[in-house]
C-alpha positions in Angstrom: -53.6 51.2 10.9 -55.4 52.3 7.7 -54.2 55.8 8.3 -50.5 54.7 8.5 -51.0 52.6 5.3 -52.4 55.6 3.5 -49.4 57.6 4.6 -46.9 55.1 3.2 -48.7 55.0 -0.1 -48.6 58.7 -0.4 -44.8 58.7 0.2 -44.2 56.0 -2.4 -46.3 58.0 -5.0 -44.3 61.2 -4.2 -41.0 59.3 -4.5 -42.0 57.7 -7.9 -43.1 61.1 -9.2 -39.8 62.6 -8.2 -37.8 59.9 -10.0 -39.8 60.3 -13.2 -39.4 64.1 -13.0 -35.6 63.7 -12.6 -35.3 61.3 -15.5 -37.2 63.7 -17.8 -34.9 66.6 -16.8 -31.9 64.3 -17.4 -33.2 63.3 -20.8 -33.9 66.9 -21.8 -30.4 67.9 -20.7 -28.8 65.0 -22.7 -30.8 65.9 -25.9 -29.7 69.5 -25.4 -26.1 68.3 -26.0 -27.0 67.6 -29.6 -28.6 71.0 -30.4 -26.4 73.6 -32.0 -23.2 71.6 -31.6 -20.7 70.4 -34.2 -20.8 66.8 -35.5 -17.7 65.7 -33.7 -19.2 66.8 -30.3 -22.3 64.8 -31.2 -20.2 61.8 -32.0 -18.2 62.2 -28.8 -21.4 62.5 -26.7 -22.8 59.4 -28.4 -19.6 57.4 -28.0 -19.4 58.5 -24.3 -23.0 57.4 -23.8 -22.3 54.0 -25.3 -19.2 53.5 -23.1 -21.1 54.6 -20.0 -24.1 52.4 -20.7 -21.8 49.5 -21.6 -19.9 50.0 -18.3 -23.1 50.1 -16.4 -24.4 47.0 -18.1 -21.1 45.1 -17.4 -21.3 46.2 -13.8 -24.9 45.1 -13.5 -24.1 41.7 -15.0 -21.0 41.1 -12.9 -22.8 42.1 -9.7 -26.1 40.5 -10.5 -27.8 43.8 -9.9 -31.3 43.4 -8.4 -30.9 39.6 -9.1 -31.7 40.3 -12.7 -28.7 38.6 -14.4 -27.8 35.5 -12.3 -24.6 34.8 -10.4 -21.2 35.1 -12.0 -17.9 33.5 -10.8 -16.0 35.6 -8.3 -12.7 37.3 -9.1 -10.9 34.7 -7.1 -12.5 31.8 -9.1 -11.5 33.5 -12.3 -7.9 34.1 -11.1 -7.6 30.6 -9.8 -9.9 28.5 -12.1 -10.2 24.8 -11.2 -12.0 21.9 -13.0 -13.5 18.9 -11.3 -10.6 16.4 -11.7 -10.3 12.7 -11.2 -8.2 11.6 -8.2 -5.6 9.0 -9.0 -5.0 6.0 -6.7 -1.5 4.6 -6.4 0.2 1.8 -4.6 2.9 2.7 -2.1 5.5 1.7 -4.8 4.0 4.2 -7.3 1.8 1.9 -9.5 -1.4 3.6 -10.7 -4.3 1.2 -9.8 -7.4 3.3 -10.5 -9.3 6.6 -10.1 -12.2 8.3 -8.3 -14.1 10.6 -10.6 -17.5 12.2 -11.5 -15.9 13.5 -14.7 -12.9 11.4 -15.9 -10.4 14.2 -16.1 -6.7 14.3 -15.2 -4.7 17.5 -15.8 -1.5 17.5 -17.7 1.1 20.4 -18.1 1.3 22.4 -21.3 4.8 21.0 -22.0 3.5 17.4 -21.8 1.2 17.9 -24.8 2.4 17.5 -28.3 2.3 21.0 -30.0 0.5 19.5 -33.0 -2.6 19.3 -30.8 -2.6 23.1 -30.2 -1.8 23.8 -33.8 -4.8 21.7 -34.9 -6.9 23.3 -32.2 -6.1 27.0 -33.0 -6.2 26.5 -36.8 -9.7 25.1 -36.5 -11.4 26.7 -33.5 -9.8 30.1 -33.1 -7.3 31.2 -35.8 -6.9 34.7 -34.3 -6.3 33.3 -30.8 -2.9 35.0 -30.3 -4.2 38.4 -31.5 -7.5 38.9 -29.5 -8.1 39.7 -25.9 -10.7 37.0 -25.2 -13.3 38.3 -27.6 -12.7 38.2 -31.4 -14.3 41.4 -32.6 -13.4 40.6 -36.2 -15.0 37.2 -35.9 -18.1 38.8 -34.3 -18.6 41.2 -37.1 -18.1 38.4 -39.7 -20.5 36.2 -37.9 -23.1 39.0 -37.8 -22.6 39.6 -41.5 -23.0 35.9 -42.3 -26.1 35.7 -40.1 -27.8 38.5 -42.1 -27.1 36.5 -45.2 -28.6 33.4 -43.7 -25.3 31.7 -43.0 -25.3 31.4 -39.2 -22.1 30.3 -37.6 -20.4 30.6 -34.2 -17.8 33.2 -33.3 -16.8 32.1 -29.8 -13.1 32.1 -29.0 -11.2 29.4 -27.2 -11.3 31.6 -24.1 -15.1 31.9 -24.4 -15.4 28.1 -24.8 -13.2 27.6 -21.8 -15.5 29.9 -19.8 -18.5 27.9 -20.9 -16.9 24.6 -20.0 -15.3 25.7 -16.7 -17.9 27.9 -15.2 -21.6 27.3 -14.9 -22.6 30.1 -17.2 -25.6 28.3 -18.8 -27.0 26.6 -15.8 -30.0 27.5 -13.6 -27.4 28.6 -11.1 -26.4 31.5 -13.4 -29.9 32.5 -14.5 -31.4 35.7 -13.1 -34.9 37.2 -13.4 -34.2 38.4 -16.9 -32.8 35.0 -17.9 -36.4 33.8 -18.2 -37.3 36.5 -20.8 -37.1 35.1 -24.4 -34.3 36.7 -26.3 -32.6 38.3 -23.3 -31.5 34.9 -22.0 -29.0 34.3 -24.9 -27.8 37.9 -24.8 -27.1 37.7 -21.1 -25.3 34.4 -21.4 -23.1 35.5 -24.3 -22.4 38.7 -22.4 -21.2 36.8 -19.4 -19.0 34.6 -21.6 -17.4 37.6 -23.1 -16.9 39.5 -19.8 -15.4 36.5 -18.1 -13.2 35.6 -21.1 -11.7 39.1 -21.0 -11.1 38.7 -17.3 -9.6 35.3 -17.8 -7.2 36.6 -20.5 -6.2 39.5 -18.2 -5.2 37.1 -15.4 -3.6 34.3 -17.5 -1.1 33.9 -20.3 -2.2 32.5 -23.6 -0.2 29.3 -22.8 -2.1 29.0 -19.5 -5.4 29.3 -21.3 -4.5 26.7 -23.8 -3.4 24.3 -21.0 -6.7 24.9 -19.2 -8.7 24.4 -22.3 -7.0 21.1 -23.2 -7.6 19.9 -19.6 -11.2 21.0 -19.5 -12.9 20.2 -22.8 -15.3 17.2 -23.2 -14.1 14.8 -25.9 -17.1 12.4 -25.5 -16.9 8.8 -24.4 -16.6 9.9 -20.7 -13.2 11.5 -21.6 -12.7 14.9 -20.2 -9.4 16.6 -21.0 -6.6 15.7 -23.4 -4.9 13.2 -21.1 -8.0 11.0 -20.8 -9.0 11.5 -24.4 -5.6 10.4 -25.7 -5.8 7.2 -23.6 -9.5 6.5 -24.4 -9.3 6.8 -28.2 -5.7 5.9 -29.0 -4.2 4.3 -25.9 -1.4 6.8 -25.8 -0.3 9.9 -23.9 -0.7 13.6 -24.9 3.0 13.9 -25.6 2.9 10.9 -28.0 -0.1 12.1 -30.0 0.4 12.1 -33.8 -0.8 14.9 -36.0 -3.6 12.7 -37.5 -4.7 11.6 -34.0 -4.7 15.2 -32.7 -6.8 16.2 -35.7 -9.4 13.5 -34.8 -9.6 14.8 -31.3 -10.0 18.4 -32.4 -12.6 17.3 -34.9 -14.6 15.8 -32.0 -15.1 19.2 -30.4 -17.7 20.3 -33.0 -20.0 17.5 -32.0 -18.7 14.7 -29.8 -21.4 12.1 -31.0 -21.6 13.1 -34.7 -17.8 13.0 -35.1 -17.0 10.1 -32.7 -14.6 7.8 -34.6 -16.1 4.8 -32.8 -19.7 5.5 -33.5 -19.5 7.5 -36.8 -16.1 6.6 -38.4 -17.0 8.2 -41.8 -18.0 11.5 -40.3 -14.9 11.4 -38.1 -12.7 10.8 -41.1 -14.2 13.8 -43.0 -13.9 16.1 -40.0 -10.3 15.0 -39.4 -9.4 15.9 -42.9 -11.0 19.3 -42.5 -8.8 19.9 -39.5 -5.7 18.7 -41.4 -6.5 21.2 -44.2 -6.8 23.9 -41.6 -3.4 23.0 -40.3 -2.0 23.3 -43.9 -3.7 26.6 -44.5 -2.0 28.1 -41.4 1.4 26.8 -42.3 1.7 23.9 -39.8 1.7 21.2 -42.5 3.2 21.0 -46.0 0.9 20.1 -48.9 2.6 16.7 -49.2 2.3 16.0 -45.4 -1.3 17.0 -45.4 -2.2 14.8 -48.3 -0.4 11.8 -46.9 -2.1 12.1 -43.5 -5.5 12.5 -45.1 -4.9 9.2 -46.9 -4.4 7.3 -43.6 -7.3 5.5 -42.0 -8.2 6.2 -38.4 -6.5 3.6 -36.2 -8.2 3.5 -32.8 -7.1 1.8 -29.6 -10.5 2.5 -28.0 -11.1 1.9 -24.3 -13.6 3.8 -22.3 -12.6 4.1 -18.6 -15.3 3.7 -16.0 -15.2 4.0 -12.3 -14.7 0.2 -12.1 -11.5 0.2 -14.3 -8.2 -0.4 -12.8 -6.9 -2.9 -10.2 -7.8 -3.9 -6.6 -11.4 -3.0 -7.2 -12.6 -4.4 -3.9 -10.3 -1.9 -2.1 -12.1 1.1 -3.5 -15.0 1.2 -1.0 -12.9 0.9 2.2 -10.4 3.3 0.7 -13.2 5.9 0.1 -14.5 5.4 3.7 -11.0 5.9 5.1 -10.5 9.2 3.2 -13.9 10.5 4.2 -13.2 9.6 7.8 -9.7 11.0 8.0 -10.0 13.9 5.4 -13.6 15.0 5.5 -12.8 18.3 3.6 -11.4 16.4 0.6 -13.6 15.2 -2.3 -11.8 12.4 -4.1 -14.3 12.6 -7.0 -13.5 16.3 -7.9 -10.3 17.4 -6.2 -7.7 15.9 -8.5 -5.8 14.2 -5.7 -3.0 11.8 -5.9 -3.8 9.1 -3.3 -0.8 7.0 -2.3 -2.2 3.9 -0.6 -0.4 1.5 1.7 -0.8 -1.4 -0.8 2.3 -2.9 -2.3 1.8 -3.9 -5.9 4.1 -7.0 -5.6 2.3 -8.2 -2.5 -1.1 -7.5 -4.0 -0.1 -9.6 -7.0 1.1 -12.5 -4.8 -2.1 -12.3 -2.8 -4.3 -12.5 -5.9 -2.1 -15.4 -7.3 -2.4 -17.3 -4.0 -6.2 -16.8 -3.9 -6.6 -18.1 -7.5 -4.3 -21.1 -7.0 -6.0 -22.3 -3.9 -9.6 -21.4 -4.8 -9.4 -23.1 -8.3 -8.2 -26.3 -6.6 -10.7 -26.0 -3.8 -13.6 -25.5 -6.3 -12.6 -28.6 -8.1 -12.5 -30.5 -4.8 -16.0 -29.1 -4.0 -17.4 -30.2 -7.3 -16.0 -33.7 -6.9 -17.3 -33.8 -3.3 -20.9 -33.1 -4.4 -20.9 -35.0 -7.7 -23.8 -37.3 -7.7 -25.0 -36.1 -4.3 -27.6 -33.5 -5.5 -27.7 -29.8 -4.9 -25.3 -28.4 -2.3 -27.7 -25.9 -0.8 -28.8 -27.7 2.4 -30.4 -26.7 5.6 -29.1 -27.5 9.1 -30.5 -31.0 8.9 -28.9 -31.7 5.5 -32.0 -31.4 3.4 -32.1 -29.6 0.1 -33.7 -26.2 0.5 -36.8 -25.9 -1.6 -37.1 -22.9 -4.0 -33.6 -21.9 -3.2 -32.8 -20.8 -6.8 -36.2 -19.2 -7.3 -35.8 -17.1 -4.2 -32.4 -15.8 -5.4 -34.0 -15.1 -8.8 -36.6 -12.9 -7.2 -33.8 -10.5 -6.1 -32.4 -10.0 -9.7 -33.0 -7.1 -12.1 -34.3 -9.6 -14.7 -37.1 -10.7 -12.3 -38.0 -7.1 -11.5 -38.1 -6.2 -15.2 -40.4 -9.1 -16.1 -42.5 -8.5 -13.0 -43.2 -4.9 -14.3 -44.2 -6.3 -17.7 -46.4 -9.0 -16.2 -47.6 -7.9 -12.7 -49.4 -10.5 -10.6 -48.4 -13.2 -13.0 -45.3 -14.9 -11.6 -45.7 -18.0 -13.8 -45.1 -15.9 -16.8 -42.2 -14.2 -15.2 -40.5 -17.5 -14.4 -41.3 -18.6 -18.0 -39.1 -15.8 -19.3 -36.5 -16.4 -16.7 -36.3 -20.0 -18.0 -35.5 -18.9 -21.6 -31.9 -19.4 -22.7 -29.9 -16.4 -23.8 -26.2 -15.7 -24.2 -24.5 -15.0 -20.8 -21.0 -14.4 -19.6 -20.0 -16.9 -16.9 -17.1 -17.0 -14.5 -14.5 -19.8 -14.4 -10.9 -20.0 -13.4 -9.7 -20.0 -17.0 -10.8 -16.5 -17.7 -14.6 -17.0 -18.1 -16.7 -18.2 -21.0 -20.0 -17.5 -22.8 -22.9 -19.9 -22.9 -26.5 -20.1 -23.9 -28.2 -20.4 -20.5 -31.4 -19.2 -18.8 -31.4 -16.8 -15.9 -32.3 -19.6 -13.5 -29.6 -21.9 -14.8 -27.0 -19.2 -14.7 -27.9 -18.6 -11.0 -27.7 -22.4 -10.4 -24.2 -22.4 -12.0 -22.9 -19.3 -10.2 -24.1 -20.1 -6.6 -22.0 -23.3 -6.6 -18.8 -21.3 -6.4 -16.9 -20.9 -3.2 -15.7 -17.5 -2.2 -12.9 -16.0 -0.2 -11.4 -12.8 1.3 -7.8 -12.2 2.1 -6.0 -9.2 3.7 -2.5 -8.7 5.0 -1.2 -5.8 7.1 2.0 -4.8 8.9 1.5 -5.0 12.7 3.9 -2.2 13.6 2.1 0.6 11.6 -1.2 -0.9 10.5 -0.4 -0.5 6.8 -2.6 -2.7 4.7 -0.3 -4.3 2.1 -2.6 -6.7 0.2 -6.4 -6.8 -0.1 -8.5 -9.4 -2.1 -12.2 -9.1 -1.6 -13.2 -12.2 -3.5 -12.3 -14.3 -6.5 -13.7 -12.0 -9.2 -15.1 -8.4 -8.9 -16.9 -8.5 -12.2 -19.0 -11.5 -11.1 -19.4 -10.7 -7.4 -19.2 -7.1 -6.1 -19.7 -8.0 -2.4 -16.4 -7.6 -0.5 -15.8 -10.6 1.6 -13.0 -8.9 3.6 -15.7 -6.6 5.1 -18.4 -9.3 5.3 -19.5 -10.3 8.8 -19.5 -14.0 9.4 -19.0 -16.3 12.4 -15.3 -16.5 13.2 -15.2 -20.0 14.7 -12.2 -20.8 16.8 -10.2 -17.8 15.7 -12.2 -16.0 18.4 -10.5 -18.1 21.1 -7.5 -15.8 20.9 -9.4 -13.1 22.9 -10.4 -15.6 25.6 -6.8 -16.7 26.0 -5.6 -13.1 25.8 -7.9 -12.1 28.7 -6.7 -15.2 30.6 -3.1 -14.2 30.2 -4.0 -10.7 31.4 -5.6 -12.2 34.4 -2.2 -13.8 35.3 -2.5 -17.3 33.8 0.4 -18.7 31.7 0.4 -21.1 28.8 1.7 -23.8 31.1 -1.2 -23.5 33.5 -3.7 -26.4 33.0 -7.4 -26.8 32.7 -9.5 -29.9 32.5 -11.0 -31.1 29.2 -14.3 -32.5 30.3 -17.9 -32.7 29.5 -19.9 -29.5 30.0 -23.6 -29.1 30.6 -24.9 -25.6 31.4 -28.3 -23.8 31.4 -28.6 -21.1 28.8 -31.2 -18.4 28.8 -32.8 -17.5 25.4 -34.0 -13.9 25.6 -36.0 -14.2 22.4 -38.0 -17.2 23.6 -37.8 -16.2 27.2 -36.9 -19.7 28.2 -34.0 -21.7 29.6 -32.4 -24.6 27.8 -29.5 -27.0 28.2 -26.3 -26.4 26.2 -23.7 -29.2 25.8 -20.7 -28.0 23.7 -18.6 -30.8 22.3 -15.1 -31.1 21.0 -14.5 -31.5 17.3 -13.7 -35.2 17.5 -16.5 -35.8 20.0 -13.9 -36.9 22.6 -13.4 -35.6 26.2 -10.0 -36.7 27.4 -10.8 -35.7 31.0 -7.1 -34.7 31.2 -5.7 -31.5 32.6 -4.2 -29.8 29.5 -1.7 -27.0 29.5 -3.4 -23.9 28.0 -0.7 -23.9 25.3 -1.9 -27.3 24.1 -5.6 -26.5 24.5 -5.2 -23.4 22.3 -3.0 -25.2 19.7 -5.4 -28.1 19.4 -8.5 -25.8 19.7 -10.2 -27.7 22.5 -13.7 -26.3 22.8 -14.5 -27.3 26.4 -11.5 -25.6 27.8 -12.2 -22.4 25.8 -15.8 -22.3 27.1 -14.9 -22.9 30.7 -12.1 -20.3 30.4 -14.6 -17.8 29.1 -16.7 -18.4 32.2 -13.7 -18.1 34.4 -12.4 -14.8 33.2 -15.9 -13.4 32.4 -17.5 -12.9 29.0 -17.9 -9.1 29.4 -14.1 -9.0 30.1 -13.5 -11.0 26.9 -15.6 -8.6 24.9 -13.7 -5.6 26.3 -10.4 -7.3 25.5 -11.5 -8.1 21.9 -12.5 -4.4 21.4 -9.2 -3.1 22.8 -7.4 -5.4 20.3 -9.4 -4.0 17.3 -12.8 -5.8 17.1 -15.5 -3.3 16.3 -18.5 -5.5 15.5 -21.1 -6.0 18.3 -20.4 -9.1 20.4 -23.1 -11.0 22.3 -22.6 -11.6 26.0 -23.2 -15.4 25.7 -21.4 -18.5 26.9 -20.9 -19.6 23.2 -18.9 -16.4 22.4 -15.5 -18.1 23.0 -16.4 -20.5 20.2 -17.2 -17.6 17.7 -20.9 -17.2 17.9 -20.9 -13.5 17.1 -20.2 -12.3 13.6 -17.0 -10.3 12.9 -15.3 -9.4 9.6 -11.9 -10.5 8.4 -10.5 -7.0 8.3 -11.0 -6.3 12.0 -10.0 -9.9 12.9 -6.6 -9.6 11.2 -6.1 -6.2 12.7 -6.8 -7.6 16.2 -4.3 -10.5 15.7 -1.7 -7.9 14.6 -1.8 -6.6 18.2 -0.2 -9.8 19.3 2.6 -9.6 16.7 3.2 -6.0 17.8 3.9 -7.0 21.4 0.5 -6.0 22.6 0.2 -2.6 21.0 -2.9 -2.2 18.8 -2.5 0.0 15.7 -5.6 1.1 13.8 -5.6 0.0 10.2 -4.0 2.5 7.7 -5.0 2.4 4.1 -3.4 5.7 2.9 0.2 6.8 3.3 -0.3 10.3 2.0 -2.5 12.4 -0.2 -1.1 15.1 -2.5 -3.4 17.8 -4.0 -3.4 19.1 -7.5 -0.8 21.8 -6.6 1.6 19.2 -5.3 1.0 19.9 -1.6 0.8 17.1 0.8 -2.6 17.4 2.5 -2.6 14.2 4.5 0.1 12.0 5.9 -0.5 8.8 7.8 -0.1 9.0 11.6 -0.8 5.6 13.2 -3.3 5.6 16.1 -2.2 3.2 18.8 -3.3 1.9 22.2 -1.9 -0.7 24.6 -4.3 -3.7 24.1 -2.2 -6.3 26.0 0.8 -6.3 28.3 4.0 -7.3 26.7 4.1 -10.5 28.7 0.6 -11.5 27.5 1.5 -10.8 23.9 4.7 -12.9 24.2 2.7 -15.8 25.6 0.2 -15.6 22.8 3.0 -15.5 20.2 4.2 -18.8 21.7 0.8 -20.3 21.7 0.1 -19.4 18.1 3.4 -20.9 17.1 2.4 -24.0 19.0 -0.5 -24.5 16.7 2.1 -25.2 14.0 4.8 -27.0 16.0 3.0 -29.0 18.7 1.3 -32.3 18.4 -2.4 -31.8 17.8 -1.9 -28.3 16.6 -4.6 -27.3 14.1 -2.2 -25.1 12.0 0.5 -27.7 11.5 0.0 -27.7 7.7 1.5 -24.2 7.6 4.8 -25.8 8.6 4.9 -28.0 5.4 7.7 -27.4 3.0 5.1 -26.2 0.5 4.4 -23.2 2.7 6.7 -22.0 5.4 8.5 -25.1 6.6 11.5 -24.2 4.5 12.0 -20.9 6.5 12.2 -22.5 10.0 15.0 -20.9 12.0 14.8 -17.7 9.9 11.1 -16.9 10.4 8.9 -17.0 13.4 5.3 -17.9 12.4 2.1 -19.2 13.8 -1.6 -18.8 13.5 -5.1 -20.0 14.4 -7.7 -21.8 12.4 -11.5 -21.6 12.7 -14.6 -23.3 11.3 -18.2 -22.5 11.9 -21.2 -24.8 12.2 -21.8 -27.0 9.2 -18.4 -25.9 7.8 -20.1 -22.8 6.4 -17.2 -20.4 7.3 -13.6 -21.4 7.3 -10.9 -19.1 8.6 -7.2 -18.8 9.2 -5.2 -15.9 10.5 -1.4 -16.2 10.2 1.1 -14.2 12.3 4.7 -13.3 11.6 6.8 -10.6 13.3 6.4 -8.2 10.3 3.3 -9.3 8.5 -0.1 -10.6 9.6 -2.6 -12.1 7.1 -6.0 -13.8 7.2 -8.3 -15.6 4.9 -12.0 -16.5 5.0 -13.5 -19.2 2.7 -17.1 -20.1 2.3 -20.2 -20.1 0.1 -22.0 -17.0 -1.0 -24.8 -18.4 1.1 -24.1 -20.2 4.4 -26.2 -23.1 3.2 -23.6 -24.0 0.6 -20.6 -25.8 2.1 -18.7 -29.1 2.3 -20.6 -31.9 3.9 -17.6 -32.9 6.2 -15.2 -30.9 8.3 -12.3 -32.9 6.9 -12.7 -31.0 3.6 -14.3 -27.8 4.9 -12.1 -27.0 7.9 -10.0 -23.8 8.0 -6.7 -25.7 7.8 -7.7 -27.2 4.5 -9.4 -24.2 2.8 -8.2 -20.9 4.3 -4.7 -21.7 5.6 -3.2 -22.5 2.2 -4.0 -19.0 0.9 -1.9 -17.5 3.7 0.8 -20.1 3.2 1.1 -19.6 -0.5 1.0 -15.8 -0.1 3.8 -15.7 2.5 5.9 -18.1 0.4 5.7 -15.9 -2.6 6.6 -12.8 -0.5 9.6 -14.4 1.1 10.8 -15.7 -2.3 10.9 -12.1 -3.6 14.4 -10.7 -3.0 13.0 -7.2 -2.8 10.7 -8.1 0.0 12.3 -11.0 2.0 14.9 -8.9 3.8 12.1 -6.9 5.5 9.6 -9.8 6.2 11.9 -12.7 6.8 12.3 -11.9 10.5 12.1 -13.4 13.9 10.8 -11.9 17.1 13.3 -10.0 19.2 14.6 -11.6 22.4 12.1 -11.3 25.3 12.1 -7.8 26.7 11.3 -9.1 30.2 12.7 -12.0 32.2 10.1 -14.7 31.4 10.6 -18.2 32.7 10.4 -20.7 29.8 8.6 -23.1 32.1 5.6 -20.8 32.0 5.0 -21.4 28.3 6.8 -24.5 27.1 4.8 -27.2 28.8 3.1 -29.5 26.2 0.5 -32.2 26.7 1.3 -35.8 25.7 -1.7 -38.1 25.9 -1.2 -41.4 27.8 -1.2 -44.7 26.0 -4.5 -45.8 27.5 -6.2 -42.8 26.0 -5.0 -43.8 22.6 -6.2 -47.4 23.1 -9.6 -46.2 24.4 -10.0 -44.2 21.2 -9.3 -47.3 19.1 -6.5 -45.8 17.2 -6.3 -48.5 14.6 -9.7 -47.5 13.2 -8.9 -43.9 12.8 -7.9 -42.4 9.5 -4.3 -41.4 9.1 -5.3 -37.8 8.7 -6.4 -37.8 12.3 -2.7 -37.8 13.3 -0.3 -35.0 12.6 2.5 -37.0 14.2 2.9 -40.7 14.0 2.8 -41.2 17.8 0.5 -38.4 18.9 -3.3 -38.0 18.7 -4.6 -34.9 17.1 -7.0 -33.7 19.7 -9.0 -31.5 17.3 -8.4 -32.2 13.6 -10.8 -29.4 12.8 -12.3 -26.7 14.9 -15.9 -27.3 14.4 -18.1 -29.1 16.8 -21.4 -31.0 16.5 -24.6 -29.0 16.9 -25.6 -28.6 20.5 -29.1 -29.0 21.8 -29.6 -25.2 22.2 -32.5 -22.9 21.5 -33.1 -22.1 17.8 -35.1 -18.9 17.1 -37.8 -19.2 14.5 -36.6 -18.4 11.0 -38.2 -15.5 9.3 -39.3 -15.7 5.7 -36.2 -13.9 4.6 -33.8 -16.1 6.6 -32.4 -19.5 5.8 -32.8 -21.9 8.7 -29.0 -22.5 8.9 -28.4 -18.7 9.2 -30.7 -18.4 12.2 -28.8 -20.5 14.8 -28.6 -18.8 18.2 -25.5 -20.7 19.4 -23.3 -21.7 16.4 -20.2 -22.9 18.2 -17.2 -22.1 16.0 
């Protein structure tokens, strides 16, 4: 081994000696060129040497020879330069509603920029722009001369500045081994800028370079490019920029903070006037025009655009998820896309109006309901939850800040959290400011009820309206995607499976007391479960399934779930669009497993679409920065129900509005959809969870399906009674108001004011028209005279289930963890 190593060392030494010998001979030969030759030959030899060495240096820099100079952009990147650009989000009818961006930049064409901007730019930043080839040799020599006189100044051309902005010339990515040597680093970076600038000019016209520069440069205030800068500082477009405004923007380029008109208005004014003088010096302004513009103050219309600017902010996160799922090769934050969503700006506005109208009224009702009754955060037994506000406070940034200041001293932390300061608070009149402590502001904010609403077209899955809560600035959590207990809205899937098993709406099942043993896996024990109906009454009557569904009778839903099989109900729900995990438990038909509103509405849409499930679609098409369509929606469908089953369910949901005892009858009021009877088929299903914590309604029409959830931010905050907290009183009005607004819009009503087509199959009306009418003795037994008038939806018929909730059963309750509220930990919440 040592002999082999010695042999290699000898070879390396011989090779090195040979190279040195060759270089010496080459040097001697080169020096010989200067001996005994005329001066012009010496000059020619020297010039040739400089050219060759320069060419070798350029080659070495471009190719990153021996990793000495760092990486340079490829020829393709230089020929097709691209900036990271913001992607713009549009509604289906072309309204801009927001952007995705890392750098807030949107490109604009050269012809869409007022020429005064380029005049100001060239006059100030690169007066010989049209005469140089990317590098201004005259400027370089002048800068070198000034430097020797102690007057250092820059000499970069617009092309060089563009290279610095567009390519990562001065980053670690472009630093080679020599880049760490003091002095050489700047030389190499400037060399790269010059080399690439020359290449850039070779591949692009002067106009192209100006356009790229205008779309690339950083104007400060998170404004990249002229389009964003014009909007940020002056609230205008590049084509509408005035000469004095263009001069302000060009003045910013020297130092975006020092000459920012918002931060340093005096500096900005002086710099603007310098730019105006430059424009005069180069013949773009007359003396009179220049002086008059210099006399004007800077008039700003300043508005910094953040990622949370725009409309429909709750829609951003699901939209981004949709794009990443369906277009994984696209980056909405850098690719400069135009994303055309399925949202309709008119329907979105109507949805937001409906939410505000209903929730403002509901909030007042909630405050009146709890006035004089103490705090509304109650456990399952109705007791005020201790330390409720303090526990929320422990999750805030203020608590974390003071905890770092005073570790292991929570009393001091809460002392500071109790100190009043000015805060911005939400209300339905636009918000207000108040002097309030952190603890009191939490106490104020948690009393608000919340909601989510979404509407989609059943035939193509297009989401047309999306409201994630009452105010994005106050509550970022999207309630459309939040998982909560769906209550009786889940009964749809039990009845869907029953119809698939061959039952019809006219088939009957008995409404009777149920007692069953339920195994609790967590406690490894068996307990007795006794589900009740909402009004606590068992009619012991055989009810048509149509009436049982319309009146939301719990006992029949539970027994029907056992009859068709809970695993089969789960599979049916999944086929219709439910993706959340569902528990194989007897209480599932009453909504014991959490789902979210988005998937629930999508599942109901399968019924309106005659049994075909269509996956939700959030984007119609995506266009790249070159105008090419890179994505176009293609609905994904599957047969979730037979046509006959879907038809039966359409009739049963309509029965919830039309039949005696139907829990959705309010939807038929003239205030909502009653005025459209005979022109519009409509129905729906309500739902309410234990303790009225979650209230739901999903409404179904042939062309549009929508759903709403209403509840507290925490499940312990709710109405004390089902009469106020039920889905028909809280969530249903949102859908009703929304649909009424849509149908009153002459541009929308022709499409959405529709009825179902005639049955595609021969279906005997007797299989779905049978309705239950309670006998007189049942009414007498219930002591009708003592019941509130609201218990009746018709003067002669008992409402079997005024609301969908039921009393708490004697079922196993798992032990609550320290992080859980006791009312969130129920094993068998029944609606």
